[in-house]
N, C-alpha and C positions, 0 to 999 in steps of 0.2 A: 179827740179832734186835734187839739194843739196844746202843747205844754206852755205856750206863751199867751193864750187867751182862755178865759173861762168858757167852759162847755155850756152852750145855750140849748137847753131842752125846752120844749114848747111851754112848760109851766113857768119859765123864767123870762119870757119875752115881754117887752113893752109893746105898745100899740103899733109903732112904726116897724118894729122887728116882726111882729105877728103878720102884718100886711105882706112884708117881703117873704117871710116863711111860707105863707099860703100861696104866693105867686110862684115860688120855686117848687114846693112840695105838691101843689095842686095844679100847676100849669102844664104847658106842653111837654116838658121833660118827663112828667109823671104819667103821661098817656102812652098807651102802646107798650111794647115789650121793654122791660127794664133790664139793661145789660149790666148795670152796676147799681148798688143801692144808693139812693139820694140821701137816705137817713139811716142812722143806727137804730137798734131796737128801742133805745130810750127816746127816740124822736129827734135827737140832735142831728143837724145836717152834716153830711160828709164833705170832704174836700174843700174847695174854695167857697162853697155855699155857706158853711159855718162861719167863715171869716167875714163874708159879706154882711151877715146879720149884725156884726159889731159896728158897722157904719151903714145903717139902712138906706140913707139917701143915695150914697155912692153905690152901695150894693144893689139897689133897685135899678139904677142905670146900667150897671154891669150885667145883671141878670137879664135885663131886656135885650141888651146887645147880644149876649150869649144865645138867647132864644132866637133872635133874628139870624145869627150866624148858623145855628144848628138846623133851623126849620124854614128859613125864608131867603136863602141865597139861590143863585143860579148854578151852584156847584153840585155835580153829581155826588151822591153819598160816598163813593169810593175816594174821589179826589179830596173831599172834605176830611175824611179820616186819615188819608195819607198825609195831608198837610198838618193835621193836629199831631199825629205821631212824629212827624219831622220836628215840630216845635218841642214836643215832650223830650225827644232824644237830645236835641241840641242844648236844651236848658237843664237836662237831668231831672225833669219833673216826674217823680215816682207816681204821684196820684194821676196826673194826666195820662201817663203811659198805661197804668193799671186800668183806668176807666175806659180809655179809648181803644186799647187793644181789643177789648171785648166788643165794642161797637164796630170796630174795623172787621172783625171776624163775621159779625152779623151782616155786614154789607158786602161780604164776599172776598175780602183780602185773604190770601192763602198764607200758610205757615211760612213758605219761602219768601213771600213779599214782606211779611212782618219781620222776618229775620233780617232782610236787607235794610228795612227801616231802623231796626235796633242797632245796626252797624253803621248807620248814617250813609248808606250807599244805595238808595232805591233807584233802580233803573227803569223798571216798568216796560212791559211790552206794548202797551197802548200808547200811541204817540201823544195824545192829549194829556193822559196821566203823567207821562214823562215830562212834558212841557210844564205842567203845573208844579211837579216836584222840583224841577230845575229852577223855576221862578221862586218858589218858597226857599230853596237852598240859598239862592242869591240873597234874598231878604234876610235870612238868618245869619249868613256868614259875612256879608259886607254891608248890609243895610242900604246900599246904593245900587240902583239898577241902571246900567248903562243903556244908551240908545240901542246898541246892538242886542243886548240881553232882552230889552223890552220888545224889540221887533220880533225876536225869535219866539217869545211867549205869545205875542199878539197874533202870530200866524195861526195859532191853534186855539187860543182862548179869546173869548169876547172881552170887551172893555169891562162889562159888568163882572165877569168872572175874575178878572185881574184886580178889580176893586175889592170884590168879596175875599179873595185870597190875601190881599194886603191887610185888610181889616182883621181877618181871621188870625193871621200871624201876630198882629199887635195885641189882639184880645187874649190869645192863649199865652203870649209872653207875660201879659199882666197877671193872669191867673197863676202862672208858674212863679212869678216873683212874689205874689201874695203868699203862696204856699211855702216858698223858701223862707221869707222873712218871719212868718209865723209858725214855722216848723211843722207843717201839715204833711203827713205822709199817707200811705195806704192804710185804710181802716183795718183794725185788728179783726181777725175772724171772730164771729159771734157764736155763742153756744148753739149747737144744732145746725151749723152751716158747713 
């Protein structure tokens, strides 16, 4: 998990950690197809989720926000995954890229589109996807959105979608920073996989 934090397997959790673990491992993320493993074979959570267990009150709020972003926004799945991969690329987050490249493929992003995202130059043929990617790029590179940039995005995206994208960028920046600080990378391949 992380060389900077003790590995928390299910048998080492206190009550607050157990509640959070169950919310992550048994919540919406665990339903349906699994594009990346939430937990290792020993039960320790992968990626940012293992870090969240070390601060369960904050971790619970983060995991709930992440669940809302993943399952309850007004963003089409392709736009959501394009934006997540943009954040992963911009911040050099290996785990975010590793996990969400798999999700992106499952929601229909092509090899060519993923290559563009890996180079930081997504163009997109769909005008709504291109507008969303442009808005996300602005957030990532300048942090400020001019009136002109906002108006361009608002021509194709609803107010709710612009809010959803703004929060998504902030959330995945937070996860990337957690994983950078605590040296969390891509999980090692497990025997038999």
